[in-house]
N, C-alpha and C positions, 0 to 999 in steps of 0.2 A: 212816589212811583205809581203809575197807573196800572190797573188790572189788565191782564191780557184779554183780548177779544174772546167772547164766548161764542162758539158755533154750535148750534143745536140742529140735529138732523134726525130724520126717521131711520130707524135701523132697517136692514134688509138681509137677505140670505148671505151676502158676502161677509157680513159681521159674524153670522153663525158659523161660517166656514173658517174663521180665524180663531184658533184655539186660545191665543193670548187674550183676545177681546172677550171671549166667553169667560175665561178664567178670571179676568179682572172684574167683570161685571158681577159674577158670583161672589167674589171676595169682598167687594165694597158693600154689596147688599147684605151679605151675611154678617159682616163686621158691624155695620150700623144697627142691625136688629139685635145682635148679640149684646151690645152695650146698652141699648135702649129698652130691652125686654128681658134681660137675663133673670131677674128675680121672679118673673111670671111663670117660668117653666120648670118642671121637675128634672130635666136633663138638658144638656146643651142641645138645643133645637135649632136647626138651620132654617132659614127663611126660604131658601131656594137651592136648586142644584143645577148642574150643567145641562141636563136634558130639558128642563123647563126653560131656562134662559135661551138655549139654542132654538127651541120652538117659538118662543116669543120674538126673537130676532128674525127668524125665517118668515114668520107671519106678519112682520112689520108692526108689532105691538109694543115697541119700545122706542122712546126718544133718547138719544145719546147726546150729551153735552161735552164739548171738548174745549180746552184752553191750552194754548201752546202745543197743539197736536197730542195732548194727553187727556185721557178720559177724566172728566171732572164730575160727572153725575149721570144718573139714569132715572127714567120713570116709565112704568108700564102704562099703556093706554088701551082701553077696551070699551065696547058697548056693553052696558050693564043691563039695559032693557030698552024697548023701543022709546026713542026720544031722550034717553039718558046715557051719557058717556061717563066714563070713570077713569081714574088713575090710581096707581098704587106703586108700592116698592120705590117710592121717591127716595133717592139716596144720593148724597154728595160725598165725593172723595174727602176723607178727613183733612187733607191739606187744603181743601177749598171751602171749608165751613165758613159761614158768615161772610161770603163774598158774592152773594146774590145768585148762586147756581140753582138752589132749590126754587126760589121765586121765579127765575127765568124758565125753569122746566115746567112749573105749574102754569105759567102764562102760555107757554107753547102747547101744553096739553089742552088748555082751554081754547086756544086758537084752532087746534085740530078738531075739537068738539064742535066749534062753530062751522067749520068746513063740512063736517059730517051732518050738520043741521040738527044737533042735539039741543034740546031746550035747557037741559041742566047737565052739570058735571057732579060726580059723586066721589067722595073719598071716605074710606073706612079706617078708623083707628081702633086697634085692639089694645086694651089696657087692663090693668088690675082694677078691682073695685076701688081701691085707694090708689089713684094713679101716681106714678113717680114724677119727678121734676121734668123729665123730658116729655112725657105724655101731656103734662099740664102746659108746657111750652107749645107743643103741637096744637093743642086745642085753641090756645090764644092766637097762635100764628094763622091757622086756617080761618078762624073767626075774623081776624083782621083782613084776610084776603077775600072775605065776603061769603064764606061757607057757613051755613046754618045747621046746627045740630037737628037731626030729624028724629032718630030713634036709637035706642040702646037696647041691645039684646044680650042675654047670657051667651057665652061662647059656645056652650053645649047646644044651643038652639041654632045659632048662626053658622058655626063651623064645627060640627060634631066630631069630625075626624081628628081634631087636635085637643078636644076636651080632656082626654085622659092624661095629657101632658102638663096640665095646670099644676103649678105649685100654689099659686094664689087664685082665688076666684077671679076669672077674667070676663070682661065685657067687650062687646063690639059696638062702637058708636058710628053711625052713618051720618055724614055731613053732605049737604048739597048746596050748589050755587046755581042761580039762574044765569044763563048765557045771553039773555036779552040785552 
């Protein structure tokens, strides 16, 4: 049986005005981060909340993937610095894992970066000093997609506002890919 067509579009204010959409996006992002990072934090830490997602949607800083008119995944897009675009919060609905949604969202984020005339795209992975299996998978996956590890920082240096929540010593690794 073939996979349903995947439709990816840029979010807009109408998405932010739809409470069910905001709730679904918050839920799939937080669930993904909960199972991939649970051992890293001292308490259950959420990755995002309604106000942040609503603002991202209103400001058109998210791409939304749909299959069969159902939200299949999301990714945040942004300008990191002059000439550098970035993406984050890449999340696939658990029922759509290993069906190409994540890869399609990364490709669409890169296409957006080219339209914006960015020379590079950036992704950041937060992980424990000894990464879990999922973080190892992400490192290998982004590397296969052409992302090159640039720098690794202690979390206290890169994102000091979450440093106190560490259960394990955490690091932030920045990856970049040329869009040439």
